[in-house]
TIPADO-613503 format. One line per 2 residues: number of its first residue (from 1); their letters; for each residue x, y, z of N, C-alpha, C. Coordinates in pm, 1 decimal. Atoms other than C-alpha are relative to their C-alpha. Last residue first. Example, Ala and Ser with C-alpha at 12.3 -4.5 7.8 and 13.67 -1.06 7.14 Angstrom:
! residues 2
2> sa> -82.0 -119.0 -6.0 1367.0 -106.0 714.0 -77.0 109.0 73.0  89.0 -119.0 0.0 1230.0 -450.0 780.0 90.0 120.0 0.0
//
This chain:
! residues 269
269> xx> 90.9 -5.6 115.2 -8636.8 3751.2 -4340.3 6.8 -126.0 -85.2  120.1 80.1 -24.1 -8476.0 3666.9 -4006.7 -91.9 -6.7 -120.3
267> xx> -37.1 141.5 0.5 -8129.6 3784.0 -4114.7 -120.5 -89.6 19.5  -21.1 41.7 138.6 -8271.1 4125.7 -4204.5 34.5 -148.7 -9.6
265> xx> 129.7 -2.3 68.9 -8408.2 4168.3 -3850.9 15.3 -49.5 -143.8  78.4 116.4 -44.5 -8078.0 4060.6 -3695.8 -133.6 -7.1 -72.1
263> xx> -58.0 118.9 62.5 -7879.6 4311.0 -3900.9 -78.2 -125.0 36.5  36.2 -3.5 141.8 -8114.4 4588.5 -3796.0 54.2 -122.1 -73.7
261> xx> 141.8 37.4 9.7 -8075.3 4487.4 -3432.1 -45.4 -0.9 -145.2  7.6 145.6 -18.6 -7695.6 4494.0 -3465.8 -144.3 -48.3 -10.0
259> xx> -48.4 61.1 123.9 -7714.3 4846.4 -3607.3 -8.6 -152.3 7.7  108.0 -17.6 97.7 -7926.0 4953.5 -3311.0 38.7 -61.6 -134.1
257> xx> 111.3 91.3 -30.6 -7674.3 4803.5 -3067.2 -114.6 10.0 -100.3  -29.3 142.7 20.7 -7377.4 4970.1 -3249.6 -116.4 -93.1 35.9
255> xx> -134.8 37.4 -43.7 -7520.2 5322.4 -3280.4 12.1 -151.1 -10.1  -37.6 139.4 21.9 -7814.8 5470.8 -3467.0 142.9 -19.0 48.0
253> xx> -141.4 33.0 -0.7 -7973.9 5794.1 -3350.1 20.7 -149.9 -17.6  -47.1 67.0 -121.3 -8333.0 5852.9 -3450.7 148.6 -33.1 -13.6
251> xx> 2.6 -88.9 -114.1 -8480.1 6103.3 -3697.9 45.3 -61.1 130.5  139.7 -29.9 -35.8 -8566.4 5840.0 -3957.2 -7.9 84.8 126.6
249> xx> 91.9 56.4 98.7 -8202.8 5727.6 -3958.7 -141.3 25.1 49.9  145.1 -8.8 -15.3 -7928.9 5920.3 -3777.7 -71.0 -69.7 -115.1
247> xx> 63.1 -79.7 104.6 -7558.1 5845.8 -3728.4 -150.9 -3.9 19.6  144.1 -19.2 -13.6 -7318.8 5704.4 -3466.5 -52.7 89.1 -113.3
245> xx> 41.6 -41.5 -132.7 -6971.7 5585.0 -3571.3 -151.3 10.5 6.3  -74.1 74.1 -101.4 -6900.8 5573.1 -3943.0 -39.0 54.3 136.3
243> xx> -37.2 -68.3 -123.3 -7137.2 5675.5 -4218.8 86.5 -90.0 86.6  -39.0 -137.4 32.5 -7219.3 5593.1 -4580.4 52.6 75.6 122.0
241> xx> -105.9 6.0 100.7 -7228.2 5215.8 -4546.2 48.9 139.1 -40.3  -125.1 39.9 -66.3 -7418.4 5249.6 -4220.8 116.3 -5.9 -98.2
239> xx> -63.7 -117.6 -59.2 -7687.2 5446.4 -4403.4 133.5 -35.0 64.3  -45.9 -86.3 108.6 -7770.8 5149.9 -4623.9 74.2 120.9 55.4
237> xx> -117.7 62.6 59.6 -7781.9 4919.3 -4321.3 55.1 85.8 -114.4  -111.2 -7.4 -95.0 -8013.9 5153.2 -4133.3 126.8 -56.5 -63.5
235> xx> -45.6 -138.8 -0.7 -8239.2 5196.4 -4436.7 118.4 18.4 95.1  -77.4 -23.0 122.7 -8253.0 4818.3 -4475.9 50.7 143.1 -7.1
233> xx> -129.7 66.9 -11.7 -8352.7 4774.8 -4112.1 85.2 23.0 -123.6  -84.8 -74.1 -94.6 -8627.8 5037.1 -4141.8 139.5 -61.7 7.1
231> xx> -36.7 -126.3 62.0 -8769.4 4873.0 -4453.7 91.2 82.8 88.0  -101.4 26.8 102.1 -8756.1 4529.8 -4296.7 45.2 128.4 -67.7
229> xx> -125.3 33.1 -67.6 -8935.5 4653.5 -3987.0 111.6 -25.1 -100.9  -53.4 -122.0 -61.1 -9205.3 4824.9 -4193.2 133.7 -26.6 67.6
227> xx> -55.6 -82.1 107.5 -9252.5 4515.9 -4408.8 60.5 128.3 55.6  100.5 -65.5 83.2 -9297.6 4309.8 -4094.0 68.3 79.9 -111.0
225> xx> 2.5 -146.2 -0.2 -9022.9 4081.7 -3964.5 -110.7 53.5 -91.1  -78.1 -54.2 110.8 -9116.8 3714.4 -3924.3 -7.3 152.2 5.1
223> xx> -142.0 4.2 -35.0 -9226.7 3561.0 -3593.9 90.9 45.5 -114.9  -23.7 -72.8 -125.2 -9591.5 3662.6 -3632.1 148.0 7.7 34.7
221> xx> 15.7 -143.1 23.6 -9598.4 3555.5 -3997.7 33.4 80.8 125.1  -112.8 -44.7 81.9 -9457.0 3209.9 -3921.8 -6.5 151.5 -22.5
219> xx> -118.4 -6.0 -85.5 -9707.8 3164.2 -3639.2 119.7 51.1 -79.2  20.8 -104.9 -99.1 -10006.1 3251.4 -3857.6 123.3 17.6 87.3
217> xx> -19.1 -129.5 65.6 -9873.5 3043.7 -4146.9 -16.3 115.4 97.8  -136.7 -22.6 48.2 -9827.0 2734.1 -3933.0 17.7 141.0 -55.7
215> xx> -69.3 -98.8 -82.3 -10146.4 2737.9 -3728.1 132.0 46.4 -60.8  63.4 -130.3 16.7 -10370.5 2567.1 -3985.7 70.7 109.0 79.2
213> xx> -54.4 -70.2 117.2 -10124.2 2276.1 -3993.0 -59.0 138.8 -20.0  87.4 20.4 115.7 -10228.3 2185.1 -3636.6 58.7 77.8 -118.3
211> xx> 66.0 130.6 -10.9 -10038.4 2139.9 -3308.6 -91.3 -29.0 -118.7  129.7 7.4 67.2 -9782.8 2418.3 -3343.3 -57.4 -140.7 10.7
209> xx> 41.5 135.7 32.9 -9489.4 2506.1 -3114.9 -140.6 0.9 -58.5  111.9 52.4 -77.5 -9384.5 2869.2 -3127.9 -35.2 -139.7 -47.8
207> xx> 101.7 70.5 77.3 -9080.4 3061.9 -3243.4 -105.9 -54.8 93.0  -43.3 18.4 137.2 -8770.1 3251.9 -3133.2 -102.1 -66.2 -89.8
205> xx> 5.9 139.3 42.7 -8900.5 3396.3 -2807.8 33.3 -9.5 -148.8  -130.7 54.6 34.9 -8777.3 3745.6 -2722.5 0.2 -145.9 -37.1
203> xx> -70.5 35.3 -123.2 -9070.8 3899.1 -2536.7 140.1 -53.4 -28.3  -43.0 -125.2 -61.4 -9183.6 4070.4 -2858.6 73.4 -24.0 132.0
201> xx> -110.6 -53.9 78.7 -9190.9 3730.9 -3028.0 55.5 126.6 63.5  -116.7 83.6 -28.1 -9403.5 3589.5 -2746.9 121.6 49.0 -77.6
199> xx> -46.3 -34.5 -135.2 -9644.0 3881.9 -2776.6 124.7 -79.9 35.1  -65.9 -129.5 10.3 -9666.0 3825.2 -3153.8 52.2 46.2 136.0
197> xx> -130.5 20.0 63.6 -9738.8 3454.8 -3101.3 76.8 131.4 -8.5  -86.1 71.5 -94.5 -10015.8 3527.8 -2852.9 140.1 -16.1 -57.7
195> xx> -29.4 -90.6 -111.2 -10174.3 3793.2 -3076.6 95.0 -65.4 100.1  -93.9 -102.2 48.0 -10146.1 3569.0 -3383.6 39.4 94.1 113.2
193> xx> -131.6 62.6 16.3 -10306.2 3278.3 -3198.2 103.0 103.7 -43.2  -54.7 15.3 -134.1 -10594.7 3501.3 -3089.2 139.1 -61.8 -5.4
191> xx> -26.4 -134.4 -51.7 -10656.4 3609.6 -3447.5 62.5 -8.0 139.3  -126.4 -55.2 50.1 -10611.7 3253.9 -3579.6 30.8 138.3 55.2
189> xx> 1.7 -141.5 -38.9 -10882.1 3107.4 -3351.9 130.0 67.1 -46.8  102.5 -67.8 80.3 -10967.1 2765.3 -3498.1 -11.4 148.5 34.8
187> xx> -52.5 -24.8 134.6 -10642.4 2599.9 -3380.1 -103.2 65.5 -92.0  115.0 -32.6 84.3 -10743.4 2637.6 -3014.5 49.0 35.8 -140.1
185> xx> 81.1 115.7 40.0 -10466.4 2450.7 -2829.2 -116.0 29.8 -93.3  130.5 -59.5 -27.7 -10199.1 2724.1 -2825.0 -103.1 -99.8 -52.0
183> xx> 110.8 17.5 93.3 -9864.7 2545.4 -2801.7 -120.1 82.4 45.0  87.7 116.1 -15.9 -9590.5 2686.6 -2581.0 -104.5 -7.6 -111.9
181> xx> 119.5 -17.8 -81.4 -9337.0 2944.9 -2698.0 -84.2 -126.9 -1.2  127.5 9.3 69.2 -9003.0 2830.9 -2836.7 -114.8 19.0 98.4
179> xx> 87.9 116.2 -16.2 -8675.1 2941.8 -2684.3 -128.1 9.9 -81.4  120.4 -38.8 -73.5 -8421.0 3191.7 -2819.8 -100.2 -114.9 5.2
177> xx> 93.3 -70.8 84.7 -8107.8 3007.4 -2939.1 -124.3 37.5 80.6  90.9 82.8 79.0 -7865.2 2913.3 -2667.8 -87.1 86.7 -90.4
175> xx> -32.1 -6.0 141.8 -7571.1 3124.5 -2552.7 -86.8 -88.4 -86.7  -75.0 119.6 39.1 -7601.3 3015.6 -2189.7 37.0 -0.2 -147.9
173> xx> -124.4 2.2 -76.3 -7701.1 3364.0 -2071.3 87.4 -118.2 -39.7  -92.5 -99.9 54.2 -7956.0 3387.4 -2352.3 133.6 -5.4 71.5
171> xx> -37.0 39.8 135.6 -8123.3 3061.7 -2255.7 100.6 97.3 -59.0  -99.0 108.5 -9.3 -8111.7 3151.3 -1886.8 43.2 -47.5 -138.6
169> xx> -126.0 -49.6 -54.3 -8280.5 3487.9 -1945.2 107.1 -109.2 3.9  -65.3 -91.2 92.9 -8550.1 3354.0 -2176.7 136.9 43.4 50.7
167> xx> -45.8 79.1 114.4 -8635.9 3056.7 -1956.9 73.3 88.2 -100.9  -116.0 77.7 -42.0 -8651.8 3273.7 -1646.4 58.2 -78.7 -116.9
165> xx> -112.1 -92.3 -19.1 -8880.3 3523.4 -1818.7 126.9 -75.5 38.5  -49.3 -42.7 132.0 -9107.2 3245.8 -1944.2 122.0 90.0 14.4
163> xx> -73.8 114.2 55.9 -9133.5 3097.7 -1594.4 55.7 34.6 -137.5  -124.6 9.5 -77.0 -9228.8 3441.6 -1457.6 85.2 -114.7 -54.9
161> xx> -94.7 -96.9 54.9 -9477.6 3473.2 -1742.5 131.3 1.4 77.0  -48.3 51.5 128.5 -9644.6 3150.9 -1633.6 100.0 96.3 -63.2
159> xx> -98.1 105.2 -30.0 -9663.1 3281.8 -1277.8 55.4 -59.6 -128.8  -118.2 -61.6 -59.7 -9828.4 3607.8 -1388.0 107.8 -104.1 28.7
157> xx> -82.5 -56.3 106.7 -10065.7 3423.3 -1622.6 127.2 64.3 55.4  -61.8 109.1 74.5 -10194.2 3214.1 -1333.7 91.4 51.0 -109.1
155> xx> -103.5 61.5 -82.1 -10253.0 3518.0 -1117.8 73.3 -110.8 -72.8  -111.6 -93.5 -8.7 -10438.2 3706.0 -1391.1 114.8 -59.8 80.0
153> xx> 18.3 -100.0 -105.7 -10652.7 3401.0 -1458.7 119.7 93.6 1.4  57.7 -124.5 51.2 -10674.2 3202.5 -1783.2 -35.4 100.7 109.8
151> xx> -15.6 -37.3 141.7 -10608.6 2868.8 -1612.8 -69.4 132.7 -31.6  135.1 -11.4 54.8 -10591.1 2865.1 -1232.2 10.4 47.1 -144.3
149> xx> 45.9 -133.4 37.5 -10241.0 2748.9 -1145.5 -144.8 -5.3 -47.7  135.1 -20.4 -55.3 -10168.2 2426.5 -957.9 -50.4 141.9 -27.1
147> xx> -9.0 -107.8 -97.9 -9794.6 2446.9 -1038.8 -135.3 33.9 62.7  -98.9 34.4 -101.6 -9789.9 2107.1 -1213.5 5.8 104.7 111.7
145> xx> 48.9 112.1 -80.6 -10113.2 2182.3 -1398.1 96.2 -30.9 114.7  115.3 -48.3 -76.5 -10003.5 2526.2 -1515.7 -56.4 -110.1 88.9
143> xx> -50.5 -81.2 -110.3 -9664.4 2385.8 -1618.4 -115.5 48.1 88.0  -51.1 88.0 -104.1 -9826.7 2110.6 -1823.6 47.4 79.7 121.0
141> xx> 113.1 78.8 -49.2 -10031.1 2363.4 -2018.5 43.4 -93.8 111.7  82.8 -73.8 -95.1 -9748.4 2616.0 -2045.8 -112.8 -84.5 57.9
139> xx> 125.1 75.4 -2.0 -9493.2 2383.3 -2203.7 -94.5 58.1 102.4  82.3 -14.8 -119.5 -9204.3 2613.0 -2294.8 -127.3 -80.9 -15.8
137> xx> 138.3 -33.6 31.2 -8940.8 2511.2 -2547.5 -78.0 4.7 131.1  106.0 42.7 -90.5 -8564.4 2510.8 -2510.1 -136.3 33.7 -58.0
135> xx> 103.1 -102.3 -18.2 -8313.9 2534.0 -2794.6 -105.6 -56.8 94.9  8.0 -100.7 106.0 -8003.6 2346.2 -2902.7 -89.2 117.4 39.1
133> xx> 128.3 -69.4 -3.8 -7898.7 2130.4 -2608.1 1.9 112.8 -102.5  93.5 63.6 92.4 -7601.7 1918.5 -2715.5 -137.2 62.8 0.7
131> xx> -49.6 2.7 137.9 -7378.6 2001.5 -2420.7 -97.9 -76.4 -88.7  -22.2 136.1 48.6 -7585.2 2059.8 -2105.7 43.0 4.9 -146.6
129> xx> -143.2 21.7 23.3 -7537.2 2417.6 -1984.7 30.9 -140.4 -50.9  -39.9 -71.7 120.8 -7903.7 2515.4 -2020.4 146.9 -19.4 -33.1
127> xx> 56.6 63.7 119.4 -8000.0 2242.8 -1774.4 47.5 68.7 -127.4  -77.0 119.0 36.2 -7762.1 2365.7 -1502.8 -51.0 -63.3 -128.6
125> xx> -140.9 -36.3 14.7 -7895.2 2721.7 -1483.7 84.4 -119.5 -40.8  -34.9 -51.4 132.7 -8247.4 2600.3 -1554.4 148.0 31.5 -16.5
123> xx> -120.0 68.5 49.7 -8278.0 2378.6 -1245.9 54.2 60.0 -129.2  -105.4 -9.3 -100.5 -8520.5 2600.2 -1051.3 130.1 -63.8 -47.4
121> xx> -41.7 -139.6 -10.8 -8733.6 2645.6 -1362.6 117.0 13.0 96.4  -80.3 -31.3 117.1 -8738.1 2269.0 -1420.5 48.8 143.5 2.4
119> xx> -133.8 55.3 -24.0 -8857.2 2208.1 -1066.2 93.0 29.0 -117.0  -74.8 -91.8 -86.5 -9146.9 2445.5 -1136.9 140.7 -50.7 29.5
117> xx> 22.7 15.9 -143.5 -9247.4 2215.2 -1423.6 74.2 107.8 78.8  141.3 24.7 -28.1 -9290.2 2216.4 -1802.6 -32.3 -7.8 148.2
115> xx> 15.7 -49.2 -136.3 -8965.1 2338.5 -1957.1 -148.4 -6.9 34.5  124.1 -69.7 -30.0 -8929.2 2121.1 -2267.3 -1.6 40.0 146.9
113> xx> 70.3 29.9 -125.4 -8579.5 2025.5 -2376.1 -127.4 83.2 12.8  90.7 -110.3 -31.8 -8481.2 2044.1 -2746.4 -73.8 -34.8 129.1
111> xx> 106.0 20.2 -98.4 -8181.4 1815.4 -2798.1 -77.0 129.8 20.0  46.6 -123.0 -63.9 -7948.6 1789.2 -3097.1 -120.6 -26.2 89.1
109> xx> 96.3 -71.5 83.5 -7826.0 1433.2 -3158.4 -44.1 127.7 72.3  -69.1 -82.8 98.1 -7509.3 1283.4 -3012.3 -91.4 73.9 -94.9
107> xx> 22.1 61.6 131.6 -7686.5 997.9 -2834.8 68.0 81.1 -110.4  -109.9 92.1 32.8 -7523.1 1130.1 -2518.1 -20.3 -71.9 -132.1
105> xx> -98.1 -67.0 86.0 -7770.4 1420.2 -2521.1 114.0 -92.5 -40.9  58.9 -17.4 132.8 -8048.5 1199.0 -2385.0 104.2 56.2 -96.2
103> xx> 18.5 135.6 54.4 -7834.8 1086.3 -2093.2 -59.7 6.3 -140.0  -128.0 43.4 55.7 -7722.7 1444.1 -2039.3 -9.7 -140.1 -58.5
101> xx> -15.9 -67.9 128.4 -8086.9 1542.2 -1995.3 131.7 -38.0 -67.0  92.9 60.4 95.7 -8138.3 1279.8 -1727.0 14.9 63.1 -137.7
99> xx> -44.3 135.2 31.9 -7825.2 1390.9 -1544.0 -88.5 -66.3 -103.0  -111.7 -8.7 93.4 -7919.2 1757.8 -1565.7 46.6 -139.2 -41.0
97> xx> -124.4 57.4 -49.8 -8254.0 1681.7 -1406.5 108.6 10.5 -105.6  -22.0 -39.6 -138.7 -8569.6 1887.2 -1451.9 138.3 -39.1 50.6
95> xx> -142.1 -9.7 -33.0 -8669.8 1868.6 -1818.7 16.8 57.3 140.6  -13.2 -13.0 -145.4 -9036.9 1774.3 -1830.2 146.4 0.5 44.1
93> xx> 100.4 -68.1 -82.0 -9020.1 1664.2 -2192.9 37.4 5.4 147.9  2.9 69.3 -128.7 -8712.3 1588.4 -2407.6 -95.1 70.8 95.1
91> xx> 64.4 -90.4 -94.5 -8741.5 1680.1 -2774.7 -22.9 -76.1 129.0  83.8 56.5 -105.4 -8488.0 1480.1 -2974.8 -56.6 112.4 85.4
89> xx> -3.9 -72.9 -125.6 -8319.7 1560.2 -3303.2 -101.1 -58.0 96.4  -108.4 -97.8 3.9 -8239.6 1419.1 -3646.6 11.4 81.9 127.0
87> xx> 33.3 -77.1 -120.5 -8444.0 1102.3 -3621.1 115.4 95.6 22.5  108.5 -91.8 32.1 -8394.1 991.3 -3981.3 -49.8 78.4 119.3
85> xx> -60.0 -126.6 41.3 -8059.9 840.2 -3880.4 -106.2 103.7 -32.6  52.4 -54.0 125.6 -8252.3 569.0 -3698.1 62.4 135.6 -30.0
83> xx> -5.7 94.0 111.3 -8115.8 332.7 -3432.6 -44.0 54.7 -133.7  -137.9 34.3 34.1 -8026.5 586.3 -3168.7 7.5 -81.3 -127.4
81> xx> -68.3 -119.7 51.5 -8373.8 735.9 -3164.1 142.0 -31.4 -44.6  58.0 -34.1 129.5 -8541.2 394.6 -3130.0 74.5 118.2 -61.9
79> xx> -46.5 103.8 92.5 -8304.4 291.3 -2850.7 -52.7 26.5 -140.3  -137.0 -33.0 38.1 -8373.1 625.4 -2681.4 58.2 -103.4 -95.3
77> xx> 0.3 -118.7 85.0 -8748.6 562.5 -2686.0 141.1 33.4 -48.3  48.7 40.2 132.1 -8711.4 207.9 -2553.9 -0.6 118.0 -96.4
75> xx> -98.6 89.1 62.0 -8494.6 325.0 -2264.5 -42.2 -39.1 -141.2  -114.4 -73.0 53.1 -8724.2 621.0 -2189.5 99.3 -90.5 -71.1
73> xx> -6.9 16.9 145.2 -9051.5 432.7 -2159.6 129.6 54.0 -59.4  -19.3 141.4 28.3 -9063.0 377.3 -1782.0 14.0 -30.3 -148.0
71> xx> 118.8 62.2 59.2 -9214.3 724.5 -1747.2 9.9 -151.4 -13.2  60.6 87.6 -101.5 -8962.6 872.3 -1502.1 -119.2 -78.7 -53.6
69> xx> -99.4 89.8 -60.2 -8730.3 1020.7 -1767.5 -61.5 -98.9 97.2  -77.1 -56.7 -110.7 -9018.5 1168.5 -1965.2 88.7 -105.9 65.5
67> xx> 69.3 -3.3 -127.6 -9130.8 1021.8 -2296.2 94.2 47.3 110.5  -3.0 124.2 -75.8 -8969.2 1111.9 -2627.2 -83.6 15.1 126.6
65> xx> 20.7 -28.5 -141.9 -9061.0 1395.8 -2857.3 -11.3 -132.9 73.1  89.5 87.6 -75.7 -8903.2 1297.1 -3185.4 -12.4 50.7 142.6
63> xx> -32.3 -5.7 -141.8 -8756.2 1540.5 -3438.0 -99.1 -90.1 71.6  98.4 -47.0 -97.4 -8788.6 1440.7 -3800.4 67.4 19.5 135.6
61> xx> -67.6 -48.5 -119.1 -8581.2 1382.0 -4113.6 -104.0 60.7 93.7  77.2 -83.0 -93.2 -8711.0 1173.2 -4403.9 85.3 39.6 119.6
59> xx> -39.9 -140.4 14.8 -8461.6 1051.2 -4663.7 -70.5 91.3 100.1  -130.6 -24.5 -62.4 -8486.4 685.3 -4551.0 48.8 144.4 -13.6
57> xx> -37.3 -130.5 54.8 -8860.7 675.2 -4627.3 133.4 42.4 62.5  55.6 -13.6 134.7 -8980.3 314.5 -4585.7 38.9 131.7 -67.1
55> xx> -59.3 103.7 84.4 -8751.8 245.5 -4289.2 -46.9 13.4 -144.3  -137.5 -38.4 29.6 -8846.6 578.8 -4135.2 70.0 -103.4 -88.0
53> xx> -0.2 -115.3 90.2 -9217.6 498.3 -4161.3 142.0 36.6 -41.2  41.0 46.6 132.4 -9170.3 151.8 -4014.1 0.2 115.2 -100.0
51> xx> -110.8 76.7 57.2 -8972.7 289.8 -3720.0 -33.2 -47.6 -140.9  -101.9 -94.7 41.4 -9242.9 549.4 -3656.4 118.2 -71.5 -64.6
49> xx> 52.8 -75.4 113.7 -9518.1 287.8 -3655.5 103.8 99.2 -51.4  -4.0 86.7 119.0 -9316.0 54.3 -3432.8 -46.6 75.6 -123.9
47> xx> -140.9 14.0 40.8 -9253.8 331.3 -3180.9 11.3 -84.9 -125.4  -45.5 -128.3 53.5 -9624.5 416.5 -3174.2 144.6 -8.5 -46.5
45> xx> 60.3 -16.1 132.2 -9731.3 52.4 -3133.1 50.4 128.2 -65.4  -72.9 90.3 89.7 -9488.9 14.1 -2843.8 -51.5 12.9 -142.7
43> xx> -135.5 -50.0 20.5 -9632.6 324.6 -2677.1 78.9 -89.4 -95.9  -29.5 0.2 143.7 -9995.8 220.8 -2727.6 142.3 47.2 -31.0
41> xx> 5.7 136.7 51.0 -10094.1 116.6 -2372.8 28.1 -9.0 -150.4  -102.4 84.3 -60.6 -9973.4 447.6 -2230.1 0.7 -141.4 -57.6
39> xx> 44.6 63.5 -124.9 -10184.7 649.6 -2471.8 106.2 -97.6 50.7  6.2 146.6 8.6 -9992.3 847.9 -2734.4 -39.7 -56.8 135.4
37> xx> 98.3 37.8 101.9 -10038.0 1221.4 -2797.7 -19.9 -150.8 -10.6  137.9 -34.4 -36.2 -9872.2 1315.5 -2468.5 -103.8 -48.3 -100.2
35> xx> 39.2 -25.4 -138.4 -9546.8 1125.1 -2530.2 -149.8 28.1 14.4  15.9 128.3 -69.2 -9430.3 957.0 -2850.7 -58.5 17.7 140.0
33> xx> 25.3 5.0 -144.4 -9482.4 1270.4 -3056.9 -21.2 -142.9 49.0  81.7 120.3 -14.6 -9323.5 1312.9 -3399.0 -10.7 -31.0 149.0
31> xx> -29.8 65.2 -127.4 -9199.6 1671.0 -3418.5 -95.5 -117.2 14.2  108.5 83.2 -50.5 -9198.1 1789.9 -3780.0 47.6 -67.6 128.1
29> xx> -38.9 133.8 -43.8 -8971.7 2077.5 -3876.1 -124.0 -73.1 48.3  -144.3 11.7 24.1 -8988.3 2414.5 -4052.9 57.8 -128.2 56.2
27> xx> -71.4 6.8 -127.3 -9363.0 2377.8 -4087.2 149.3 -13.9 -26.3  -70.3 -125.0 -21.0 -9483.9 2477.2 -4433.9 69.7 6.7 134.5
25> xx> 90.0 -101.7 -52.9 -9750.3 2207.4 -4450.8 63.3 137.5 10.7  40.5 -86.4 110.9 -9552.6 1974.5 -4679.4 -84.5 118.9 46.0
23> xx> -120.5 -56.1 60.0 -9366.7 1812.4 -4390.8 -32.6 96.9 -112.8  -52.2 -101.2 -92.7 -9697.2 1768.3 -4207.3 124.3 66.3 -57.8
21> xx> 91.4 -114.5 8.3 -9844.4 1592.2 -4510.1 48.0 112.4 91.1  -22.6 -71.1 127.3 -9538.3 1366.4 -4527.1 -89.7 122.1 -15.9
19> xx> -126.7 -73.6 0.7 -9568.8 1293.5 -4150.7 25.8 69.3 -133.8  23.5 -142.8 19.4 -9939.2 1203.0 -4162.3 129.7 80.1 -10.9
17> xx> 34.7 -24.6 139.3 -9867.2 833.3 -4216.9 -27.1 146.3 -30.4  -122.1 -31.5 73.8 -9696.5 833.8 -3878.1 -27.3 26.3 -148.4
15> xx> 50.6 -40.8 131.2 -10035.6 844.2 -3711.7 117.3 42.7 -88.3  96.7 101.5 41.6 -9944.4 649.1 -3397.3 -61.0 32.1 -136.6
13> xx> -73.7 111.3 60.3 -9639.0 874.2 -3372.9 -93.2 -110.7 -45.4  -5.0 119.2 -86.0 -9870.1 1169.4 -3316.8 73.2 -114.6 -69.6
11> xx> 77.4 108.4 61.4 -9767.1 1471.0 -3530.6 5.3 -120.1 93.4  11.5 132.2 -62.4 -9646.7 1799.9 -3380.1 -85.2 -93.9 -85.4
9> xx> 135.1 56.9 -9.1 -9553.4 2095.6 -3602.3 4.0 -140.0 60.7  5.0 146.0 13.3 -9246.1 2317.1 -3577.9 -140.0 -52.5 28.6
7> xx> 139.1 47.4 -1.7 -9290.9 2693.4 -3636.3 -3.6 -151.6 -23.2  92.4 -112.8 -9.1 -8969.8 2886.4 -3567.1 -144.3 -46.8 9.4
5> xx> 133.7 27.3 50.6 -8696.0 2630.4 -3502.6 -87.1 123.1 18.1  107.6 -55.5 -80.7 -8335.2 2738.2 -3465.8 -134.2 -30.7 -64.9
3> xx> 58.0 -121.5 54.2 -8092.7 2506.2 -3638.1 -112.0 46.8 90.3  -68.9 -117.6 -52.2 -7853.9 2232.0 -3534.2 -51.2 130.2 -59.8
1> x> 96.6 -103.2 39.2 -8003.2 1958.9 -3756.7 52.8 136.5 43.0
//
């Protein structure tokens, strides 16, 4: 797969029949969830349901969120991922150990680790260097629980933002694609979702995890350049063809970093 995700959508593996609908929702990828969306006593059922779906639709391509390394389910999850070409990537939760992440990466499929614990933040320098890792994602809900944060408080948000900052800096330093922002659980509040997604974009995140099809368009819009941004970027590029070195556009100086930003904006369209 080896591509940056912008608005991937989760689907529980126990409801594999929803995968075609999720694929048609506008999401740029479907993440079939074997972890949080599946009760412990239904893990085998979930793997069987996904295997049956992939056998019946050999053209399908999905990412699978496996269970954590200490769950007791990892061996079975990895065997499923290894045995199906339709599983084009793996999302690995609670990434904390380089060794555990390397075990997942040994399957030779792109890996999207989830940063969900304080231990994961402290291990980021080594985790981002694991060969096969494509793009990290942030799991704010799990992180808040693990760090004993008070939800929706100024203090809690400050610690969550610290984790976001670390994830952004380490991802960039390792040459990875910008990470994905955490899910927003209220899928009936598009205005709030848009504000959260836009803030994440402005921080440097590359996209956002979605839990409902109704969130896809809002997230895609937030992480796409606006008409004003596209117009500015095109004017910069047009002017660059008429000038060398530094020049002016809209009364502002344009040099190499500004030109690179314009190119990036146009590439995101």
